[in-house]
MARTORLO-910474 format. One record per residue (C-alpha): x, y, z. Coordinates in steps of 0.05 Angstrom, whole numbers. Layout:
# residues N
        X        Y        Z
        X        Y        Z
...
//
This chain:
# residues 216
        X        Y        Z
     -205     -743        0
     -250     -722       57
     -249     -647       77
     -219     -632      148
     -254     -580      182
     -213     -595      243
     -151     -573      206
     -182     -511      189
     -205     -487      259
     -137     -517      288
      -92     -472      238
     -134     -404      253
      -97     -384      315
      -31     -389      271
      -63     -358      210
      -90     -303      250
      -25     -287      279
        1     -277      211
      -54     -243      183
      -43     -192      245
       31     -176      214
       -1     -175      142
      -46     -114      168
        9      -82      207
       57      -84      144
        1      -57      105
      -15       -7      151
       57       23      158
       75       15       88
        7       59       65
       23      106      120
       95      121       97
       67      109       19
       22      167       28
       72      210       59
      120      194       -2
       70      195      -51
       38      259      -36
      111      295      -50
      116      254     -114
       50      274     -133
       56      349     -120
      124      343     -153
       88      314     -218
       47      379     -221
      114      426     -225
      162      442     -271
      236      427     -276
      281      375     -236
      226      355     -186
      177      332     -239
      230      299     -280
      251      257     -214
      180      243     -189
      160      219     -259
      215      169     -258
      205      150     -194
      131      136     -211
      146       96     -276
      202       58     -256
      164       33     -194
      103       18     -229
      136      -11     -288
      170      -67     -250
      143     -124     -200
      138     -115     -130
      173     -182     -124
      232     -156     -164
      231      -95     -117
      229     -133      -57
      291     -175      -79
      325     -114      -99
      319      -87      -26
      329     -152       11
      388     -182      -26
      412     -128      -69
      417      -75      -23
      459     -103       27
      511     -120      -19
      521      -47      -34
      517      -27       38
      553      -83       64
      505      -98      118
      444     -145      121
      377     -115      124
      321     -146      174
      264     -184      132
      213     -139      168
      253      -76      150
      255      -94       77
      183     -107       72
      166      -46       93
      211      -12       47
      192      -48       -8
      113      -41        6
      128       35       17
      170       47      -44
      114       12      -87
       56       36      -50
       84      113      -58
       84      107     -134
       12       96     -140
       -5      142      -88
       36      194     -125
       -6      184     -189
      -71      186     -146
      -51      255     -112
      -31      286     -180
      -96      267     -210
     -135      294     -151
      -96      358     -151
     -107      370     -224
     -183      353     -215
     -192      417     -176
     -214      477     -220
     -153      524     -237
     -198      582     -217
     -184      558     -144
     -119      574     -154
     -129      642     -177
     -185      661     -128
     -128      646      -75
      -78      683     -108
     -124      740     -109
     -133      741      -35
      -55      744      -24
      -47      670      -10
       25      634      -32
       22      573      -70
       39      533      -10
      -20      561       29
      -64      546      -24
      -39      481      -37
      -47      458       41
     -109      499       57
     -151      501        0
     -133      446      -58
     -111      384      -15
     -171      386       26
     -215      387      -29
     -177      328      -73
     -176      292      -13
     -249      273      -17
     -237      253      -92
     -173      216      -78
     -206      175      -19
     -240      122      -61
     -173      103     -101
     -133      112      -33
     -178       53       -6
     -166       12      -71
      -97       21      -55
      -94       -2       13
     -137      -65       -7
      -85      -76      -67
      -28      -71      -18
      -60     -114       31
      -66     -171      -22
        6     -151      -51
       39     -161       19
       36     -235        8
       88     -231      -40
      141     -214       18
      129     -288       41
      189     -300       -5
      240     -269       45
      213     -314       98
      174     -260      135
      116     -301      170
       56     -269      145
      -10     -294      130
       19     -333       70
       80     -354      103
       41     -381      158
       -3     -419      108
       59     -445       75
       93     -475      146
       26     -508      168
       23     -542       93
       94     -562      105
       69     -600      173
       -2     -628      148
        4     -640       78
      -64     -613       68
      -58     -555       26
     -133     -544       -3
     -157     -529       69
     -100     -488       94
     -102     -449       28
     -185     -446       38
     -174     -415      100
     -120     -361       82
     -166     -344       22
     -222     -329       75
     -180     -291      121
     -160     -244       61
     -227     -238       39
     -252     -219      106
     -196     -168      114
     -211     -135       45
     -284     -136       56
     -277     -103      120
     -229      -48       90
     -278      -38       33
     -338      -22       80
     -298       21      127
     -275       57       63
     -345       68       35
     -371       95      107
     -312      146      112
     -326      162       37
     -404      182       52
     -387      215      118
     -332      264       75
     -387      271       21
     -440      296       70
//
């Protein structure tokens, strides 16, 4: 069977529309994931109830598949609230909650990598723990967290393909629809793979550049 380059080129506009939605979903989800993960990571270095809640959240989310989490939010949650959840909202919720658990561990390890002497020096200068965390610890920890945060963005960019199961027309779903019309899976999936590669390669190069600028 001959390889049809014409199908690849004609499919690109549709696939790129899906890729745009993929990037949008990933960016929004990582944004909320960083916020959620920052609180979870800080809670993990405290003692008591907050630590237990954060640890449970991180362990449960990291210990269950993103696909199952997506099904729980899109199919399971509406049965509890007696209201349907739009596919886009369900996708953002699932990806954000999933990302937050991994970011939480990144934040925790980044904070704990800072020498305890920094806390003691800040306390001797009269800073509260909140001031020390916001002005001294987190800015230093961010430099160490940047590479794993970049990796998390790339991982979520690829994992976002799972939301195609709830009929959200991101990149993978667009590919499935094209295959349903053309019955040419090899050309379409190759084009999808190449678009993912371009996106992840671009993000990795941007993260490397940002890391060099922050380190200089």
